[in-house]
TORDREN-950080 format. One record per residue (C-alpha): residue in one letter; x, y, z; residue number from 1. Coordinates in nm, 4 decimals, padded with zeros to 6 digits. Layout:
> resn | X | Y | Z | resi
> a | X | Y | Z | NUM
...
REM end
This chain:
> resn | X | Y | Z | resi
> m | -01.9994 | -09.1203 | -01.1971 | 1
> w | -01.9512 | -09.3211 | -01.5388 | 2
> q | -02.1403 | -09.1970 | -01.8384 | 3
> e | -02.1328 | -09.3446 | -02.1827 | 4
> g | -02.2847 | -09.2333 | -02.5006 | 5
> t | -02.2291 | -09.1491 | -02.8790 | 6
> i | -02.1634 | -08.8215 | -03.0237 | 7
> g | -02.2455 | -08.7771 | -03.3959 | 8
> i | -01.9960 | -08.5597 | -03.5716 | 9
> p | -02.1297 | -08.4219 | -03.8961 | 10
> v | -01.9511 | -08.5008 | -04.2210 | 11
> t | -01.8990 | -08.1853 | -04.4428 | 12
> k | -01.7949 | -08.3347 | -04.7495 | 13
> t | -02.1658 | -08.4257 | -04.8644 | 14
> v | -02.4656 | -08.2377 | -04.9246 | 15
> e | -02.6834 | -08.5011 | -04.7355 | 16
> k | -02.6777 | -08.5280 | -04.3673 | 17
> e | -02.4003 | -08.7775 | -04.2735 | 18
> y | -02.2494 | -08.8295 | -03.9441 | 19
> i | -01.9608 | -09.0223 | -03.7936 | 20
> a | -02.0280 | -09.1710 | -03.4700 | 21
> v | -01.7765 | -09.1170 | -03.1904 | 22
> h | -01.8477 | -09.3422 | -02.8826 | 23
> y | -01.7338 | -09.2266 | -02.5183 | 24
> t | -01.6903 | -09.3580 | -02.1928 | 25
> i | -01.6016 | -09.0884 | -01.9208 | 26
> k | -01.5792 | -09.0836 | -01.5415 | 27
> v | -01.6700 | -08.7506 | -01.4227 | 28
> f | -01.6188 | -08.6198 | -01.0509 | 29
> d | -01.8223 | -08.3430 | -00.8820 | 30
> e | -01.5229 | -08.1140 | -00.8296 | 31
> p | -01.2227 | -08.0421 | -01.0654 | 32
> s | -00.9067 | -08.2306 | -01.0088 | 33
> k | -00.5300 | -08.2086 | -01.0830 | 34
> f | -00.5750 | -08.5597 | -01.2429 | 35
> g | -00.8718 | -08.4503 | -01.4785 | 36
> i | -00.8386 | -08.3204 | -01.8411 | 37
> n | -00.7066 | -07.9719 | -01.8161 | 38
> h | -00.7398 | -08.0072 | -01.4584 | 39
> g | -01.1053 | -08.0317 | -01.5012 | 40
> k | -01.3822 | -08.3279 | -01.3768 | 41
> i | -01.3134 | -08.5727 | -01.6427 | 42
> s | -01.0287 | -08.7745 | -01.4915 | 43
> k | -01.0888 | -09.0968 | -01.7414 | 44
> l | -01.2042 | -09.0995 | -02.1118 | 45
> e | -01.1912 | -09.3401 | -02.3894 | 46
> l | -01.3285 | -09.2334 | -02.7453 | 47
> r | -01.3961 | -09.5018 | -03.0117 | 48
> q | -01.4347 | -09.4474 | -03.3698 | 49
> d | -01.5300 | -09.7427 | -03.5710 | 50
> g | -01.4364 | -09.9620 | -03.2991 | 51
> e | -01.0870 | -09.8449 | -03.2747 | 52
> i | -00.9697 | -09.6516 | -02.9698 | 53
> v | -00.8784 | -09.2917 | -03.0987 | 54
> a | -00.8280 | -09.1079 | -02.7458 | 55
> n | -00.7750 | -09.2558 | -02.3971 | 56
> h | -00.6940 | -09.0486 | -02.0548 | 57
> d | -00.6498 | -09.2300 | -01.7290 | 58
> r | -00.5192 | -08.9432 | -01.5022 | 59
> g | -00.3018 | -08.8650 | -01.7924 | 60
> w | -00.2885 | -08.8998 | -02.1662 | 61
> d | -00.2146 | -09.2455 | -02.3013 | 62
> i | -00.3607 | -09.1871 | -02.6400 | 63
> y | -00.4025 | -08.8386 | -02.7683 | 64
> p | -00.7205 | -08.7635 | -02.9811 | 65
> d | -00.5855 | -08.8679 | -03.2989 | 66
> t | -00.8620 | -08.7885 | -03.5401 | 67
> k | -01.0603 | -08.4590 | -03.6164 | 68
> e | -01.3848 | -08.6202 | -03.4860 | 69
> a | -01.1874 | -08.7331 | -03.1909 | 70
> k | -01.1018 | -08.3877 | -03.1201 | 71
> l | -01.4468 | -08.2233 | -03.1887 | 72
> a | -01.5767 | -08.5096 | -02.9423 | 73
> l | -01.3369 | -08.4303 | -02.6869 | 74
> c | -01.4294 | -08.0354 | -02.7056 | 75
> i | -01.7921 | -08.1381 | -02.6693 | 76
> l | -01.7579 | -08.3203 | -02.3536 | 77
> l | -01.5095 | -08.0836 | -02.2030 | 78
> i | -01.7732 | -07.8201 | -02.2645 | 79
> r | -02.0516 | -08.0108 | -02.1168 | 80
> h | -01.8806 | -08.1564 | -01.8079 | 81
> n | -01.6041 | -07.9207 | -01.7098 | 82
REM end
């Protein structure tokens, strides 16, 4: 099943509440797979930050998460869906 959404990653540099948006599109299966991230249920994933692709997985990593926000968003998605 395909899912998409946005995860707000808090910015810790300011006193005011600010967030960086990481948009995601994922394909999640009912059962873990050898093609999934960490052999889990997410087989396809795209993360975008400011309109740029910052991570892409399509049965294997094409683009590893390259920002700290993308890495955090990936962790959140893996906890939710694996």
